[in-house]
PQR file of N, CA, C, O and H, with PARSE charges and radii, in Angstrom:
ATOM      1  N   MET A   1       1.019  -1.073   0.102 -0.4000 1.5000
ATOM      2  CA  MET A   1       0.018  -0.060   0.029 -0.0000 2.0000
ATOM      3  C   MET A   1       1.025   1.454  -0.021  0.5500 1.7000
ATOM      4  O   MET A   1       2.176   1.589   0.394 -0.5500 1.4000
ATOM      5  N   LYS A   2       0.348   2.231  -0.519 -0.4000 1.5000
ATOM      6  CA  LYS A   2       1.230   3.352  -0.609 -0.0000 2.0000
ATOM      7  C   LYS A   2       0.413   4.738  -0.918  0.5500 1.7000
ATOM      8  O   LYS A   2      -0.233   4.935  -1.947 -0.5500 1.4000
ATOM      9  H   LYS A   2      -0.587   2.121  -0.856  0.4000 1.0000
ATOM     10  N   ALA A   3       0.561   5.657   0.160 -0.4000 1.5000
ATOM     11  CA  ALA A   3      -0.038   6.761   0.043 -0.0000 2.0000
ATOM     12  C   ALA A   3       0.450   8.205  -0.558  0.5500 1.7000
ATOM     13  O   ALA A   3       1.148   8.867   0.210 -0.5500 1.4000
ATOM     14  H   ALA A   3       1.085   5.497   0.996  0.4000 1.0000
ATOM     15  N   SER A   4       0.202   8.696  -1.676 -0.4000 1.5000
ATOM     16  CA  SER A   4       1.311   9.828  -1.845 -0.0000 2.0000
ATOM     17  C   SER A   4      -0.050  11.335  -2.613  0.5500 1.7000
ATOM     18  O   SER A   4      -1.002  11.341  -3.393 -0.5500 1.4000
ATOM     19  H   SER A   4      -0.365   8.158  -2.300  0.4000 1.0000
ATOM     20  N   ARG A   5       0.479  12.057  -2.009 -0.4000 1.5000
ATOM     21  CA  ARG A   5      -0.988  13.508  -2.537 -0.0000 2.0000
ATOM     22  C   ARG A   5      -2.116  12.912  -2.266  0.5500 1.7000
ATOM     23  O   ARG A   5      -2.752  13.059  -3.310 -0.5500 1.4000
ATOM     24  H   ARG A   5       1.252  12.052  -1.375  0.4000 1.0000
ATOM     25  N   PHE A   6      -2.774  12.333  -1.533 -0.4000 1.5000
ATOM     26  CA  PHE A   6      -3.670  12.143  -1.015 -0.0000 2.0000
ATOM     27  C   PHE A   6      -4.419  10.967  -1.834  0.5500 1.7000
ATOM     28  O   PHE A   6      -5.649  11.004  -1.854 -0.5500 1.4000
ATOM     29  H   PHE A   6      -2.257  12.214  -0.686  0.4000 1.0000
ATOM     30  N   ILE A   7      -3.733   9.909  -2.521 -0.4000 1.5000
ATOM     31  CA  ILE A   7      -3.953   8.795  -3.607 -0.0000 2.0000
ATOM     32  C   ILE A   7      -3.370   8.057  -2.711  0.5500 1.7000
ATOM     33  O   ILE A   7      -2.461   8.467  -1.988 -0.5500 1.4000
ATOM     34  H   ILE A   7      -2.734   9.879  -2.504  0.4000 1.0000
ATOM     35  N   THR A   8      -3.962   6.630  -2.681 -0.4000 1.5000
ATOM     36  CA  THR A   8      -3.633   5.305  -2.477 -0.0000 2.0000
ATOM     37  C   THR A   8      -3.599   4.741  -3.465  0.5500 1.7000
ATOM     38  O   THR A   8      -4.372   5.090  -4.356 -0.5500 1.4000
ATOM     39  H   THR A   8      -4.700   6.298  -3.269  0.4000 1.0000
ATOM     40  N   MET A   9      -2.756   3.737  -3.658 -0.4000 1.5000
ATOM     41  CA  MET A   9      -2.732   2.745  -4.308 -0.0000 2.0000
ATOM     42  C   MET A   9      -1.947   1.566  -3.598  0.5500 1.7000
ATOM     43  O   MET A   9      -0.878   1.518  -2.990 -0.5500 1.4000
ATOM     44  H   MET A   9      -2.128   3.453  -2.933  0.4000 1.0000
ATOM     45  N   HIS A  10      -2.965   0.588  -3.943 -0.4000 1.5000
ATOM     46  CA  HIS A  10      -2.666  -1.000  -3.974 -0.0000 2.0000
ATOM     47  C   HIS A  10      -2.262  -2.138  -4.669  0.5500 1.7000
ATOM     48  O   HIS A  10      -2.526  -2.284  -5.862 -0.5500 1.4000
ATOM     49  H   HIS A  10      -3.833   0.626  -4.438  0.4000 1.0000
ATOM     50  N   GLY A  11      -1.725  -2.844  -4.101 -0.4000 1.5000
ATOM     51  CA  GLY A  11      -1.532  -3.856  -4.958 -0.0000 2.0000
ATOM     52  C   GLY A  11      -1.703  -5.519  -4.485  0.5500 1.7000
ATOM     53  O   GLY A  11      -1.739  -5.810  -3.289 -0.5500 1.4000
ATOM     54  H   GLY A  11      -1.511  -2.725  -3.132  0.4000 1.0000
ATOM     55  N   PHE A  12      -1.781  -6.328  -5.321 -0.4000 1.5000
ATOM     56  CA  PHE A  12      -2.154  -7.869  -4.745 -0.0000 2.0000
ATOM     57  C   PHE A  12      -1.154  -8.926  -5.747  0.5500 1.7000
ATOM     58  O   PHE A  12      -1.305  -8.932  -6.968 -0.5500 1.4000
ATOM     59  H   PHE A  12      -1.752  -6.091  -6.292  0.4000 1.0000
ATOM     60  N   ALA A  13      -0.406  -9.565  -5.243 -0.4000 1.5000
ATOM     61  CA  ALA A  13       0.259 -10.904  -5.534 -0.0000 2.0000
ATOM     62  C   ALA A  13       0.311 -11.922  -4.960  0.5500 1.7000
ATOM     63  O   ALA A  13       0.719 -12.079  -3.809 -0.5500 1.4000
ATOM     64  H   ALA A  13      -0.283  -9.559  -4.250  0.4000 1.0000
ATOM     65  N   PHE A  14      -0.198 -12.941  -5.873 -0.4000 1.5000
ATOM     66  CA  PHE A  14      -0.543 -14.519  -5.606 -0.0000 2.0000
ATOM     67  C   PHE A  14       0.429 -15.354  -6.312  0.5500 1.7000
ATOM     68  O   PHE A  14       0.103 -15.718  -7.442 -0.5500 1.4000
ATOM     69  H   PHE A  14      -0.530 -12.813  -6.808  0.4000 1.0000
ATOM     70  N   ASN A  15       1.582 -15.729  -5.844 -0.4000 1.5000
ATOM     71  CA  ASN A  15       2.428 -16.687  -6.369 -0.0000 2.0000
ATOM     72  C   ASN A  15       1.788 -17.685  -6.084  0.5500 1.7000
ATOM     73  O   ASN A  15       1.250 -17.918  -5.001 -0.5500 1.4000
ATOM     74  H   ASN A  15       1.847 -15.433  -4.926  0.4000 1.0000
ATOM     75  N   VAL A  16       1.801 -18.501  -7.250 -0.4000 1.5000
ATOM     76  CA  VAL A  16       1.395 -20.027  -7.162 -0.0000 2.0000
ATOM     77  C   VAL A  16       2.448 -20.923  -7.813  0.5500 1.7000
ATOM     78  O   VAL A  16       2.692 -21.988  -7.246 -0.5500 1.4000
ATOM     79  H   VAL A  16       2.238 -18.312  -8.129  0.4000 1.0000
ATOM     80  N   ASN A  17       2.970 -20.677  -8.710 -0.4000 1.5000
ATOM     81  CA  ASN A  17       3.697 -22.010  -9.588 -0.0000 2.0000
ATOM     82  C   ASN A  17       4.915 -20.619 -10.043  0.5500 1.7000
ATOM     83  O   ASN A  17       5.091 -20.604 -11.261 -0.5500 1.4000
ATOM     84  H   ASN A  17       2.772 -19.812  -9.170  0.4000 1.0000
ATOM     85  N   THR A  18       5.546 -19.764  -9.457 -0.4000 1.5000
ATOM     86  CA  THR A  18       6.135 -18.423  -9.935 -0.0000 2.0000
ATOM     87  C   THR A  18       7.789 -18.494  -9.902  0.5500 1.7000
ATOM     88  O   THR A  18       8.327 -18.504  -8.794 -0.5500 1.4000
ATOM     89  H   THR A  18       5.403 -19.776  -8.467  0.4000 1.0000
ATOM     90  N   ASP A  19       8.417 -18.532 -10.820 -0.4000 1.5000
ATOM     91  CA  ASP A  19      10.066 -18.041 -10.947 -0.0000 2.0000
ATOM     92  C   ASP A  19      10.658 -17.214 -10.035  0.5500 1.7000
ATOM     93  O   ASP A  19      10.988 -16.039 -10.191 -0.5500 1.4000
ATOM     94  H   ASP A  19       7.981 -18.523 -11.720  0.4000 1.0000
ATOM     95  N   LEU A  20      10.785 -18.025  -8.912 -0.4000 1.5000
ATOM     96  CA  LEU A  20      10.964 -16.642  -7.741 -0.0000 2.0000
ATOM     97  C   LEU A  20      12.562 -16.148  -7.541  0.5500 1.7000
ATOM     98  O   LEU A  20      13.079 -15.388  -6.722 -0.5500 1.4000
ATOM     99  H   LEU A  20      10.517 -18.980  -8.785  0.4000 1.0000
ATOM    100  N   SER A  21      13.060 -16.861  -8.568 -0.4000 1.5000
ATOM    101  CA  SER A  21      14.648 -16.266  -9.033 -0.0000 2.0000
ATOM    102  C   SER A  21      14.470 -14.748  -9.173  0.5500 1.7000
ATOM    103  O   SER A  21      15.131 -14.045  -8.410 -0.5500 1.4000
ATOM    104  H   SER A  21      12.640 -17.479  -9.233  0.4000 1.0000
ATOM    105  N   TYR A  22      13.505 -14.058 -10.222 -0.4000 1.5000
ATOM    106  CA  TYR A  22      13.342 -12.724 -10.609 -0.0000 2.0000
ATOM    107  C   TYR A  22      13.479 -11.864  -9.471  0.5500 1.7000
ATOM    108  O   TYR A  22      14.083 -10.791  -9.491 -0.5500 1.4000
ATOM    109  H   TYR A  22      12.968 -14.629 -10.842  0.4000 1.0000
ATOM    110  N   PHE A  23      12.806 -12.448  -8.312 -0.4000 1.5000
ATOM    111  CA  PHE A  23      12.903 -11.399  -7.167 -0.0000 2.0000
ATOM    112  C   PHE A  23      14.371 -11.002  -6.478  0.5500 1.7000
ATOM    113  O   PHE A  23      14.546  -9.983  -5.809 -0.5500 1.4000
ATOM    114  H   PHE A  23      12.316 -13.319  -8.296  0.4000 1.0000
ATOM    115  N   ASP A  24      15.224 -11.838  -6.723 -0.4000 1.5000
ATOM    116  CA  ASP A  24      16.899 -11.660  -6.571 -0.0000 2.0000
ATOM    117  C   ASP A  24      17.122 -10.504  -7.281  0.5500 1.7000
ATOM    118  O   ASP A  24      18.284 -10.121  -7.143 -0.5500 1.4000
ATOM    119  H   ASP A  24      15.082 -12.665  -7.266  0.4000 1.0000
ATOM    120  N   HIS A  25      16.473  -9.830  -7.963 -0.4000 1.5000
ATOM    121  CA  HIS A  25      17.053  -8.754  -8.709 -0.0000 2.0000
ATOM    122  C   HIS A  25      16.050  -7.494  -8.200  0.5500 1.7000
ATOM    123  O   HIS A  25      16.577  -6.418  -8.480 -0.5500 1.4000
ATOM    124  H   HIS A  25      15.529 -10.141  -8.075  0.4000 1.0000
ATOM    125  N   ILE A  26      15.143  -7.386  -7.734 -0.4000 1.5000
ATOM    126  CA  ILE A  26      14.333  -6.365  -6.923 -0.0000 2.0000
ATOM    127  C   ILE A  26      13.898  -6.233  -5.473  0.5500 1.7000
ATOM    128  O   ILE A  26      13.575  -7.297  -4.945 -0.5500 1.4000
ATOM    129  H   ILE A  26      14.714  -8.260  -7.507  0.4000 1.0000
ATOM    130  N   ASN A  27      13.832  -5.251  -4.803 -0.4000 1.5000
ATOM    131  CA  ASN A  27      13.056  -5.282  -3.580 -0.0000 2.0000
ATOM    132  C   ASN A  27      11.408  -5.020  -3.531  0.5500 1.7000
ATOM    133  O   ASN A  27      10.897  -3.961  -3.166 -0.5500 1.4000
ATOM    134  H   ASN A  27      14.094  -4.387  -5.233  0.4000 1.0000
ATOM    135  N   PRO A  28      10.731  -6.127  -3.947 -0.5600 1.5000
ATOM    136  CA  PRO A  28       9.042  -5.944  -3.921  0.2800 2.0000
ATOM    137  C   PRO A  28       8.693  -5.037  -2.823  0.5500 1.7000
ATOM    138  O   PRO A  28       8.849  -5.336  -1.640 -0.5500 1.4000
ATOM    139  N   CYS A  29       8.248  -3.993  -3.214 -0.4000 1.5000
ATOM    140  CA  CYS A  29       6.962  -3.407  -2.445 -0.0000 2.0000
ATOM    141  C   CYS A  29       8.499  -2.312  -1.697  0.5500 1.7000
ATOM    142  O   CYS A  29       8.136  -1.234  -1.226 -0.5500 1.4000
ATOM    143  H   CYS A  29       8.122  -3.750  -4.175  0.4000 1.0000
ATOM    144  N   GLY A  30       9.757  -2.561  -1.638 -0.4000 1.5000
ATOM    145  CA  GLY A  30      10.748  -1.418  -1.196 -0.0000 2.0000
ATOM    146  C   GLY A  30      11.115  -2.646  -0.154  0.5500 1.7000
ATOM    147  O   GLY A  30      12.202  -2.517   0.408 -0.5500 1.4000
ATOM    148  H   GLY A  30      10.051  -3.437  -2.020  0.4000 1.0000
ATOM    149  N   PHE A  31      10.400  -3.734   0.148 -0.4000 1.5000
ATOM    150  CA  PHE A  31      11.111  -4.264   1.368 -0.0000 2.0000
ATOM    151  C   PHE A  31      12.304  -5.232   1.164  0.5500 1.7000
ATOM    152  O   PHE A  31      12.287  -6.226   0.437 -0.5500 1.4000
ATOM    153  H   PHE A  31       9.517  -3.839  -0.309  0.4000 1.0000
ATOM    154  N   THR A  32      13.380  -4.777   1.942 -0.4000 1.5000
ATOM    155  CA  THR A  32      15.030  -5.464   2.032 -0.0000 2.0000
ATOM    156  C   THR A  32      14.866  -6.625   2.958  0.5500 1.7000
ATOM    157  O   THR A  32      15.529  -7.662   2.931 -0.5500 1.4000
ATOM    158  H   THR A  32      13.394  -3.969   2.532  0.4000 1.0000
ATOM    159  N   ASP A  33      14.100  -6.384   3.611 -0.4000 1.5000
ATOM    160  CA  ASP A  33      14.150  -7.704   4.753 -0.0000 2.0000
ATOM    161  C   ASP A  33      13.234  -8.733   4.838  0.5500 1.7000
ATOM    162  O   ASP A  33      13.372  -9.570   5.730 -0.5500 1.4000
ATOM    163  H   ASP A  33      13.561  -5.542   3.634  0.4000 1.0000
ATOM    164  N   LYS A  34      12.206  -8.814   3.954 -0.4000 1.5000
ATOM    165  CA  LYS A  34      11.639  -9.489   3.252 -0.0000 2.0000
ATOM    166  C   LYS A  34      11.357 -10.485   2.181  0.5500 1.7000
ATOM    167  O   LYS A  34      11.373 -10.104   1.011 -0.5500 1.4000
ATOM    168  H   LYS A  34      12.094  -8.134   3.229  0.4000 1.0000
ATOM    169  N   GLY A  35      11.135 -11.556   2.437 -0.4000 1.5000
ATOM    170  CA  GLY A  35      11.334 -12.779   1.511 -0.0000 2.0000
ATOM    171  C   GLY A  35       9.852 -12.519   0.608  0.5500 1.7000
ATOM    172  O   GLY A  35       8.948 -11.722   0.857 -0.5500 1.4000
ATOM    173  H   GLY A  35      11.122 -11.865   3.388  0.4000 1.0000
ATOM    174  N   VAL A  36       9.977 -13.512  -0.532 -0.4000 1.5000
ATOM    175  CA  VAL A  36       8.722 -13.653  -1.668 -0.0000 2.0000
ATOM    176  C   VAL A  36       8.967 -15.373  -1.650  0.5500 1.7000
ATOM    177  O   VAL A  36       9.947 -16.114  -1.721 -0.5500 1.4000
ATOM    178  H   VAL A  36      10.712 -14.160  -0.735  0.4000 1.0000
ATOM    179  N   THR A  37       7.229 -15.570  -1.490 -0.4000 1.5000
ATOM    180  CA  THR A  37       7.409 -17.274  -1.816 -0.0000 2.0000
ATOM    181  C   THR A  37       6.654 -17.234  -2.407  0.5500 1.7000
ATOM    182  O   THR A  37       6.298 -16.174  -2.921 -0.5500 1.4000
ATOM    183  H   THR A  37       6.433 -14.968  -1.432  0.4000 1.0000
ATOM    184  N   SER A  38       5.863 -18.739  -2.675 -0.4000 1.5000
ATOM    185  CA  SER A  38       4.821 -19.056  -3.566 -0.0000 2.0000
ATOM    186  C   SER A  38       4.140 -20.463  -2.915  0.5500 1.7000
ATOM    187  O   SER A  38       4.624 -21.098  -1.979 -0.5500 1.4000
ATOM    188  H   SER A  38       6.153 -19.600  -2.257  0.4000 1.0000
ATOM    189  N   LEU A  39       2.738 -20.832  -3.738 -0.4000 1.5000
ATOM    190  CA  LEU A  39       2.395 -22.136  -3.161 -0.0000 2.0000
ATOM    191  C   LEU A  39       3.095 -23.339  -3.203  0.5500 1.7000
ATOM    192  O   LEU A  39       3.034 -24.231  -2.356 -0.5500 1.4000
ATOM    193  H   LEU A  39       2.344 -20.316  -4.499  0.4000 1.0000
ATOM    194  N   GLU A  40       4.009 -23.326  -4.595 -0.4000 1.5000
ATOM    195  CA  GLU A  40       4.553 -24.316  -5.131 -0.0000 2.0000
ATOM    196  C   GLU A  40       5.717 -24.416  -4.111  0.5500 1.7000
ATOM    197  O   GLU A  40       5.784 -25.463  -3.467 -0.5500 1.4000
ATOM    198  H   GLU A  40       4.059 -22.601  -5.283  0.4000 1.0000
ATOM    199  N   LYS A  41       6.662 -23.432  -3.882 -0.4000 1.5000
ATOM    200  CA  LYS A  41       7.525 -23.791  -2.572 -0.0000 2.0000
ATOM    201  C   LYS A  41       7.309 -23.848  -1.378  0.5500 1.7000
ATOM    202  O   LYS A  41       8.193 -24.184  -0.590 -0.5500 1.4000
ATOM    203  H   LYS A  41       6.608 -22.581  -4.405  0.4000 1.0000
ATOM    204  N   GLU A  42       6.077 -23.529  -0.997 -0.4000 1.5000
ATOM    205  CA  GLU A  42       5.271 -23.544   0.464 -0.0000 2.0000
ATOM    206  C   GLU A  42       5.115 -25.135   0.687  0.5500 1.7000
ATOM    207  O   GLU A  42       5.642 -25.805   1.576 -0.5500 1.4000
ATOM    208  H   GLU A  42       5.358 -23.257  -1.637  0.4000 1.0000
ATOM    209  N   LEU A  43       4.183 -25.604  -0.433 -0.4000 1.5000
ATOM    210  CA  LEU A  43       3.974 -27.031  -0.622 -0.0000 2.0000
ATOM    211  C   LEU A  43       4.495 -28.098  -1.035  0.5500 1.7000
ATOM    212  O   LEU A  43       4.119 -29.262  -0.897 -0.5500 1.4000
ATOM    213  H   LEU A  43       3.756 -25.060  -1.154  0.4000 1.0000
ATOM    214  N   GLY A  44       5.825 -27.450  -1.810 -0.4000 1.5000
ATOM    215  CA  GLY A  44       6.358 -28.779  -2.321 -0.0000 2.0000
ATOM    216  C   GLY A  44       6.420 -29.603  -3.603  0.5500 1.7000
ATOM    217  O   GLY A  44       6.972 -30.674  -3.859 -0.5500 1.4000
ATOM    218  H   GLY A  44       6.131 -26.504  -1.923  0.4000 1.0000
ATOM    219  N   GLY A  45       5.530 -28.595  -4.474 -0.4000 1.5000
ATOM    220  CA  GLY A  45       5.431 -28.918  -5.640 -0.0000 2.0000
ATOM    221  C   GLY A  45       4.250 -28.062  -6.516  0.5500 1.7000
ATOM    222  O   GLY A  45       3.320 -27.335  -6.167 -0.5500 1.4000
ATOM    223  H   GLY A  45       5.082 -27.726  -4.266  0.4000 1.0000
ATOM    224  N   LYS A  46       4.807 -28.560  -7.943 -0.4000 1.5000
ATOM    225  CA  LYS A  46       3.628 -27.469  -8.589 -0.0000 2.0000
ATOM    226  C   LYS A  46       2.142 -27.784  -8.159  0.5500 1.7000
ATOM    227  O   LYS A  46       1.752 -28.855  -7.694 -0.5500 1.4000
ATOM    228  H   LYS A  46       5.563 -29.150  -8.227  0.4000 1.0000
ATOM    229  N   GLN A  47       1.291 -26.514  -8.428 -0.4000 1.5000
ATOM    230  CA  GLN A  47      -0.001 -26.657  -7.902 -0.0000 2.0000
ATOM    231  C   GLN A  47      -0.928 -26.530  -9.138  0.5500 1.7000
ATOM    232  O   GLN A  47      -0.400 -26.108 -10.167 -0.5500 1.4000
ATOM    233  H   GLN A  47       1.608 -25.644  -8.806  0.4000 1.0000
ATOM    234  N   ASP A  48      -2.007 -26.786  -9.158 -0.4000 1.5000
ATOM    235  CA  ASP A  48      -3.315 -26.525 -10.012 -0.0000 2.0000
ATOM    236  C   ASP A  48      -3.250 -25.008 -10.054  0.5500 1.7000
ATOM    237  O   ASP A  48      -3.248 -24.429  -8.968 -0.5500 1.4000
ATOM    238  H   ASP A  48      -2.436 -27.128  -8.322  0.4000 1.0000
ATOM    239  N   ILE A  49      -3.207 -24.436 -10.946 -0.4000 1.5000
ATOM    240  CA  ILE A  49      -3.420 -23.128 -11.299 -0.0000 2.0000
ATOM    241  C   ILE A  49      -4.938 -22.425 -11.256  0.5500 1.7000
ATOM    242  O   ILE A  49      -5.163 -21.261 -10.926 -0.5500 1.4000
ATOM    243  H   ILE A  49      -3.209 -24.906 -11.828  0.4000 1.0000
ATOM    244  N   GLU A  50      -5.812 -23.311 -11.626 -0.4000 1.5000
ATOM    245  CA  GLU A  50      -7.294 -23.248 -11.610 -0.0000 2.0000
ATOM    246  C   GLU A  50      -7.949 -23.331 -10.163  0.5500 1.7000
ATOM    247  O   GLU A  50      -8.596 -22.489  -9.542 -0.5500 1.4000
ATOM    248  H   GLU A  50      -5.629 -24.257 -11.894  0.4000 1.0000
ATOM    249  N   LYS A  51      -7.491 -24.875  -9.771 -0.4000 1.5000
ATOM    250  CA  LYS A  51      -7.760 -24.520  -8.243 -0.0000 2.0000
ATOM    251  C   LYS A  51      -7.594 -23.627  -7.352  0.5500 1.7000
ATOM    252  O   LYS A  51      -8.504 -23.253  -6.611 -0.5500 1.4000
ATOM    253  H   LYS A  51      -6.965 -25.559 -10.276  0.4000 1.0000
ATOM    254  N   ALA A  52      -6.086 -23.060  -7.314 -0.4000 1.5000
ATOM    255  CA  ALA A  52      -5.642 -22.277  -6.799 -0.0000 2.0000
ATOM    256  C   ALA A  52      -6.455 -20.728  -6.778  0.5500 1.7000
ATOM    257  O   ALA A  52      -6.344 -19.901  -5.874 -0.5500 1.4000
ATOM    258  H   ALA A  52      -5.347 -23.363  -7.916  0.4000 1.0000
ATOM    259  N   LYS A  53      -7.380 -20.566  -8.153 -0.4000 1.5000
ATOM    260  CA  LYS A  53      -7.989 -19.196  -8.300 -0.0000 2.0000
ATOM    261  C   LYS A  53      -8.864 -19.431  -8.001  0.5500 1.7000
ATOM    262  O   LYS A  53      -9.404 -18.440  -7.510 -0.5500 1.4000
ATOM    263  H   LYS A  53      -7.470 -21.238  -8.888  0.4000 1.0000
ATOM    264  N   ASN A  54      -9.633 -20.502  -7.972 -0.4000 1.5000
ATOM    265  CA  ASN A  54     -11.128 -20.972  -6.948 -0.0000 2.0000
ATOM    266  C   ASN A  54     -11.163 -20.668  -5.876  0.5500 1.7000
ATOM    267  O   ASN A  54     -11.776 -19.800  -5.255 -0.5500 1.4000
ATOM    268  H   ASN A  54      -9.195 -21.307  -8.371  0.4000 1.0000
ATOM    269  N   ILE A  55     -10.323 -21.574  -5.574 -0.4000 1.5000
ATOM    270  CA  ILE A  55     -10.595 -20.858  -3.810 -0.0000 2.0000
ATOM    271  C   ILE A  55     -10.176 -19.570  -3.584  0.5500 1.7000
ATOM    272  O   ILE A  55     -10.966 -18.890  -2.929 -0.5500 1.4000
ATOM    273  H   ILE A  55      -9.824 -22.279  -6.078  0.4000 1.0000
ATOM    274  N   LEU A  56      -8.890 -18.902  -4.032 -0.4000 1.5000
ATOM    275  CA  LEU A  56      -8.549 -17.477  -3.682 -0.0000 2.0000
ATOM    276  C   LEU A  56     -10.231 -16.591  -3.978  0.5500 1.7000
ATOM    277  O   LEU A  56     -10.828 -15.830  -3.215 -0.5500 1.4000
ATOM    278  H   LEU A  56      -8.249 -19.455  -4.564  0.4000 1.0000
ATOM    279  N   ARG A  57     -10.652 -17.113  -5.496 -0.4000 1.5000
ATOM    280  CA  ARG A  57     -11.834 -16.034  -5.574 -0.0000 2.0000
ATOM    281  C   ARG A  57     -13.140 -16.416  -4.410  0.5500 1.7000
ATOM    282  O   ARG A  57     -13.866 -15.599  -3.843 -0.5500 1.4000
ATOM    283  H   ARG A  57     -10.167 -17.730  -6.115  0.4000 1.0000
ATOM    284  N   ASN A  58     -13.154 -17.735  -4.294 -0.4000 1.5000
ATOM    285  CA  ASN A  58     -14.295 -17.989  -3.022 -0.0000 2.0000
ATOM    286  C   ASN A  58     -14.026 -17.332  -1.751  0.5500 1.7000
ATOM    287  O   ASN A  58     -14.812 -16.647  -1.096 -0.5500 1.4000
ATOM    288  H   ASN A  58     -12.564 -18.398  -4.754  0.4000 1.0000
ATOM    289  N   ASN A  59     -12.457 -17.713  -1.404 -0.4000 1.5000
ATOM    290  CA  ASN A  59     -12.162 -16.520  -0.106 -0.0000 2.0000
ATOM    291  C   ASN A  59     -12.377 -15.501  -0.235  0.5500 1.7000
ATOM    292  O   ASN A  59     -13.177 -15.132   0.624 -0.5500 1.4000
ATOM    293  H   ASN A  59     -11.818 -18.269  -1.936  0.4000 1.0000
ATOM    294  N   LEU A  60     -12.012 -14.531  -1.073 -0.4000 1.5000
ATOM    295  CA  LEU A  60     -11.959 -13.207  -1.218 -0.0000 2.0000
ATOM    296  C   LEU A  60     -13.594 -13.102  -1.022  0.5500 1.7000
ATOM    297  O   LEU A  60     -14.084 -12.661   0.018 -0.5500 1.4000
ATOM    298  H   LEU A  60     -11.361 -14.831  -1.771  0.4000 1.0000
ATOM    299  N   ARG A  61     -14.582 -13.676  -2.428 -0.4000 1.5000
ATOM    300  CA  ARG A  61     -15.744 -13.263  -2.067 -0.0000 2.0000
ATOM    301  C   ARG A  61     -16.559 -13.630  -0.470  0.5500 1.7000
ATOM    302  O   ARG A  61     -17.422 -12.984   0.124 -0.5500 1.4000
ATOM    303  H   ARG A  61     -14.184 -14.035  -3.273  0.4000 1.0000
ATOM    304  N   ASP A  62     -15.866 -14.948  -0.100 -0.4000 1.5000
ATOM    305  CA  ASP A  62     -16.784 -14.921   1.527 -0.0000 2.0000
ATOM    306  C   ASP A  62     -16.045 -13.842   2.533  0.5500 1.7000
ATOM    307  O   ASP A  62     -16.595 -13.594   3.606 -0.5500 1.4000
ATOM    308  H   ASP A  62     -15.165 -15.473  -0.583  0.4000 1.0000
ATOM    309  N   LEU A  63     -15.146 -13.377   2.285 -0.4000 1.5000
ATOM    310  CA  LEU A  63     -14.647 -12.466   3.544 -0.0000 2.0000
ATOM    311  C   LEU A  63     -14.858 -11.113   3.345  0.5500 1.7000
ATOM    312  O   LEU A  63     -14.788 -10.439   4.372 -0.5500 1.4000
ATOM    313  H   LEU A  63     -14.700 -13.578   1.413  0.4000 1.0000
ATOM    314  N   PHE A  64     -15.193 -10.286   1.904 -0.4000 1.5000
ATOM    315  CA  PHE A  64     -15.136  -9.201   1.659 -0.0000 2.0000
ATOM    316  C   PHE A  64     -16.708  -9.493   1.312  0.5500 1.7000
ATOM    317  O   PHE A  64     -17.394  -8.567   1.743 -0.5500 1.4000
ATOM    318  H   PHE A  64     -15.250 -10.833   1.069  0.4000 1.0000
ATOM    319  N   GLY A  65     -17.311 -10.279   0.806 -0.4000 1.5000
ATOM    320  CA  GLY A  65     -18.984 -10.063   0.424 -0.0000 2.0000
ATOM    321  C   GLY A  65     -19.089  -9.645  -1.168  0.5500 1.7000
ATOM    322  O   GLY A  65     -20.019  -9.060  -1.722 -0.5500 1.4000
ATOM    323  H   GLY A  65     -16.753 -11.032   0.456  0.4000 1.0000
ATOM    324  N   LEU A  66     -18.054 -10.045  -1.642 -0.4000 1.5000
ATOM    325  CA  LEU A  66     -18.144  -9.611  -2.917 -0.0000 2.0000
ATOM    326  C   LEU A  66     -19.014 -10.485  -3.888  0.5500 1.7000
ATOM    327  O   LEU A  66     -19.384 -11.621  -3.594 -0.5500 1.4000
ATOM    328  H   LEU A  66     -17.298 -10.521  -1.192  0.4000 1.0000
ATOM    329  N   GLY A  67     -19.343  -9.777  -5.218 -0.4000 1.5000
ATOM    330  CA  GLY A  67     -20.506 -10.259  -6.338 -0.0000 2.0000
ATOM    331  C   GLY A  67     -19.353 -10.010  -7.272  0.5500 1.7000
ATOM    332  O   GLY A  67     -18.562  -9.069  -7.205 -0.5500 1.4000
ATOM    333  H   GLY A  67     -19.042  -8.853  -5.457  0.4000 1.0000
ATOM    334  N   TRP A  68     -19.372 -11.225  -8.367 -0.4000 1.5000
ATOM    335  CA  TRP A  68     -18.330 -11.439  -9.175 -0.0000 2.0000
ATOM    336  C   TRP A  68     -19.927 -10.905 -10.771  0.5500 1.7000
ATOM    337  O   TRP A  68     -21.103 -11.142 -11.044 -0.5500 1.4000
ATOM    338  H   TRP A  68     -20.015 -11.990  -8.422  0.4000 1.0000
ATOM    339  N   LEU A  69     -18.813 -10.171 -11.238 -0.4000 1.5000
ATOM    340  CA  LEU A  69     -19.760 -10.055 -12.349 -0.0000 2.0000
ATOM    341  C   LEU A  69     -19.598 -10.805 -13.890  0.5500 1.7000
ATOM    342  O   LEU A  69     -18.563 -10.420 -14.432 -0.5500 1.4000
ATOM    343  H   LEU A  69     -17.858  -9.978 -11.016  0.4000 1.0000
ATOM    344  N   ASN A  70     -20.205 -11.567 -14.536 -0.4000 1.5000
ATOM    345  CA  ASN A  70     -19.562 -12.480 -15.647 -0.0000 2.0000
ATOM    346  C   ASN A  70     -19.733 -11.582 -16.912  0.5500 1.7000
ATOM    347  O   ASN A  70     -20.822 -11.108 -17.235 -0.5500 1.4000
ATOM    348  H   ASN A  70     -21.047 -11.880 -14.096  0.4000 1.0000
ATOM    349  N   LYS A  71     -18.550 -11.379 -17.618 -0.4000 1.5000
ATOM    350  CA  LYS A  71     -18.288 -10.795 -19.000 -0.0000 2.0000
ATOM    351  C   LYS A  71     -18.791 -11.712 -20.235  0.5500 1.7000
ATOM    352  O   LYS A  71     -18.628 -11.331 -21.394 -0.5500 1.4000
ATOM    353  H   LYS A  71     -17.665 -11.764 -17.356  0.4000 1.0000
TER
END
């Protein structure tokens, strides 16, 4: 989260099967003392991206009382 000149900016990344080596060259969100991880790393193997998306979508919906628009 960033606030500048009365404007807030928010970001969200959910790494599932991400190549984490790219993060060796940047400071995500400006944090130099924090690491980056993924579901693959934490669970010890490749994850089904569609399953992960559905679980995330449903949890966000329930947590924030969201309704999704179909395109």
